[in-house]
N, C-alpha and C positions, 0 to 999 in steps of 0.2 A: 834500242824503242822510239821509233815515231811519234815525237810529237802531235797532237792534234790538234788541228788545228780550228780557231774558231768560226764559228758559223760568219756570214760576212753580212753586216747591217741592213737591214734594208729600209732605205728613207728614199722620200717623194724626191723625184727629178726634175720635176716641175708644177708651178705653184698658177692656178687662176686667182689674181690677189684683186681681182672690180672692176670697174666701179661695182655698187649696187642699184640693183634695181636698172641694168643693161647687157642681161640676159646671159649672166653667171650659171644659173640653176638650169635652163636649158645646155649648157655646156658642159656643164659638170655628168649631168644624166647620159648626151649624144657619148664621149668620151669614155664615159662608163659601159656603154654599149660594145667599145671599142676590144675584140679579141685581144691585141698586142698591150691594154691599158689596164693600169689597176688604179682605183681613184677609192681616195679616202671612204669607209663605210658613215663616218662622218662629216656630212658635209658641216663647214664654216667653226673648223677646229680651234678657229684664234689663238694657236697656241703661238705665235711668235707677234699678236698684238693683245696676248692678256694682261702683262702688265699695265700697258699705256689705258687701257677700258677701264682697269680697275682702280688704277689712279686717277682718271677723272671722274668715274663712279658712274659710269655709264646707265645709262636705265634699262636697255636689254636685261632680262634675269638670264638668261643662261649665254655664261661669258666663256665658256669653251673650255679647253685642256690644258693646266697649270702644270702640268709634272710629264719633266721628258721621257722617263721610260713608261707612263702611259699613251704619249703620242708617237713612242717606237712601236708598240702595240695595234696600232691600228694599220700597221701596213707588216705586220706580221706573214700574211698570207697572200704579196706583192711577187713571190718568187717567181722566176720565170717572165717575169711585163718588164716589157723592154722603158713602159713609161709607166712612170709611180708620179700618182700629182694627188692634190688635192686643191678646195678652193675655201677660200677664208674670203670675205670684200670688206673685211677691215684690214686685211696687210697693206692696202694705195695707200690708205690715208694718215696711219701713223708714221711718223719722219723716222724713227727708229729700226722698222722691220727692216725694211730690206738687207743691211748690214748685218743685221739677228739671221736672216734668211742664208747671209752669202757665209758666215762665221759658222755656220753647221755642216752648208750643201754649197761647196765653191763652182758648181759648175750647172747649179739649177737654171732652169729655161721658166721663163714669167710671162705669162699672158695676161693681159690686160684689155678688157672690154670698156668701151665708152659711148655715154649716150649723152644728145642734146643735153650738156644743161640743165636746162630750163626745165626742158619733161621727165626727165632722172628727177628735181627737185620734187616736183609735183605727186611723180610716183610712189618715190621714197614716202612722202607724208601722209598718201592715202594707204600706203601699207601700215604705218605705223599707228594709222587710226582705227585700221582693221582691227589689227591685233594689241586693243585697247592701250597702247600707249600715252596717246598723243588725244588730248580734249579740247584743241587750241586752234582757231584761227588759224590757216594759210600765212591770212595779211597781219596777223596780231604778231604772231613769229617774226614776219621779216622787217615790219616797219614799227614794229613795235623799242623804241630805243633802253627804255626801263626794264629789259627782260629777266625773269628768274634765271634763279644758275639751273633749271631744270629747261626753259627757255634759250637758253644759249647753250645749251646740249641739241635742244630741235635744229636751232639753224645752224649748228656745225655738221650735221647729220644732211639737213636738206638743203642747204646754200651752199657751205664749206666745201664741201666732199664734190659740188662739182666743178670746183676750180682743179683742173688737171694738170695744169703744165709741171708744178712743181713736182707734185704726184709722181708724173710717169718721168722727169729728168730724175731723178734719184736712183728710179729700178732701171734706166739706162746711163749712170754712170758709177754703181755700184757695178752691175752687172756685163758692161757692154749693148751695143742695139746690139746685134747679133744676136743676145740672149733675150730679146725681148722681143714681143707679137704684139702690137696693139693691133684690135679690132674693132672697127664702129656700129655698134647697134644695129643700123640702119643697113647696112652691107650685112650683117650676122641673120636680120631678119629678112629682108630681100633677097638677095642671092647666099642662103643659108649654106647649097652645096660647094660651093667655090668657098665661100670662105671656109668650109670643113677640109677642104684639099689642102689650101693654106698651112692650115692649122695641122693637118698629118705631115707634109713636109718638114714642118716646126721641128714636129718630135719626133722625124724622123719613123713614122711609124706604116706599116701597109696604107697604099692610098688607095687601091682595090676595092677594101671592105665599102660595105654600103649599108649606110645605117638609116637609121625611119624617123626621116626628119619631120615627120607630118608635125608627130605633137608638140603644143607650147608647152612648156614645165612652168609653172608657180605664175600663171595669166594673171593680168589685174579682175578683181574682183572687189566688191567691200559693199556692208550690210545696209539691207535695204532703206533700216530706220534706226531710232535711238535706241528701239527695245533688243532687236535682232544685232545691235552694235553691242548692248548691256553683255548679253547668253554668249555671242562670239568671242569676246576678249578677255573667258578665263580658258585657257588650254587645256585645263583638266576636262570641262567639256569637250574641246575639239578632241581630244586625243580619247574616251569616250566612247565619241561616235564611230569614231576610225578604227576602235580595238573591237567596240560590240557589236555592229552594227553591217547588215553585209553590204558591197560598192553599192548595187543599185541604189538602197535605200541613202546613204550616202547622199551620191550625186541628186537623189531628188530634194533633197531636207536641205541640201546646200542653192538649189535654185532656191528654193521658198526663203531662204534668209539672204543670199545674196543677189547682188546686182553688176553688170558690168558698164552701167551707166557712170561718165563721170562726170561730178561737179564742175559746174565752168570754173574756169581761173580769172581773175577777174582784170580787163583789158590792163590800167595803170601797173598791176603785178608784174606781168608779161614783159611789159614795156619796160618797168624798173630793171628788170631782171635779167632781159637782154642785152643793156645799156651795162649793167652790173660783170656778164658776164664776156662782154667782146675782148677789153683789152688782154685776160689770161686765153681765149680760144685763138688770138692773131698770133699769141707767141708757141703756142701749143700746134698750130699749121706747119710753124718755120722749123720746130723740133721734130714733127714727125714726116715734116716734107707732103703734105694732103692737104687736100683742098675743101675749109669749114665752113664754105661760105652759107650753105644752107641754116647753121648754125647760131649764123650773127648779122644777117643780113636782114 
């Protein structure tokens, strides 16, 4: 009697690991629409960074998935897809993550999106303000040397996450340069189709598929005033609106509550951050063999 063979374990074979506010949400949705690709139904599973985030007591309420069996279940319906992936932007920063991924999925491919670190820092700050996590000025987080433990976490998320060199190098050291694809946010934004085609080749999926690349996912918007900011910070309110109201009414309400106008950053802050990031950017240029002069000049 022939022994029945166990079903093959379906796991991701590629990861979008960050950086935050660099186009990862749009890339997740674009790839999810490709017939050769299966994306985890949960974006930001944070499985491989879970312990690091919990150890830090990171202020985000949704920490992700900690159980391996629960993680595997996310990919149960991926059978037949050539490329199976997930996207968790916390994976780029935490030092232990590349090797943790390697231990489970030896031949994984890694996708990293990088954005001008000064722009990324302020965009991340604006997002966390919008979601009600932050009620401190950007300048205070940067320049106040007597930060509270929470403000130190803000400094990590907005400023330290933009020191890309070591973060990218870790993945290249663990997986090899041929398994790591780095996409610059400006290229992804301005020549989207070209970067998507490069990604197709990297994942070895059908390059003839044309996706709708016109829609921007997770675009910038922030509450118009302190009252709207207080209301919008409650996730239950956001979910109730999403689940109960028709799409047109949702969009109408969001137009009232949110604005796309960004508060200006102080000139001294921009100058300080440009000088702060420049040495790291110069090392990153050599690592990637890419001209990043627009980021440091």
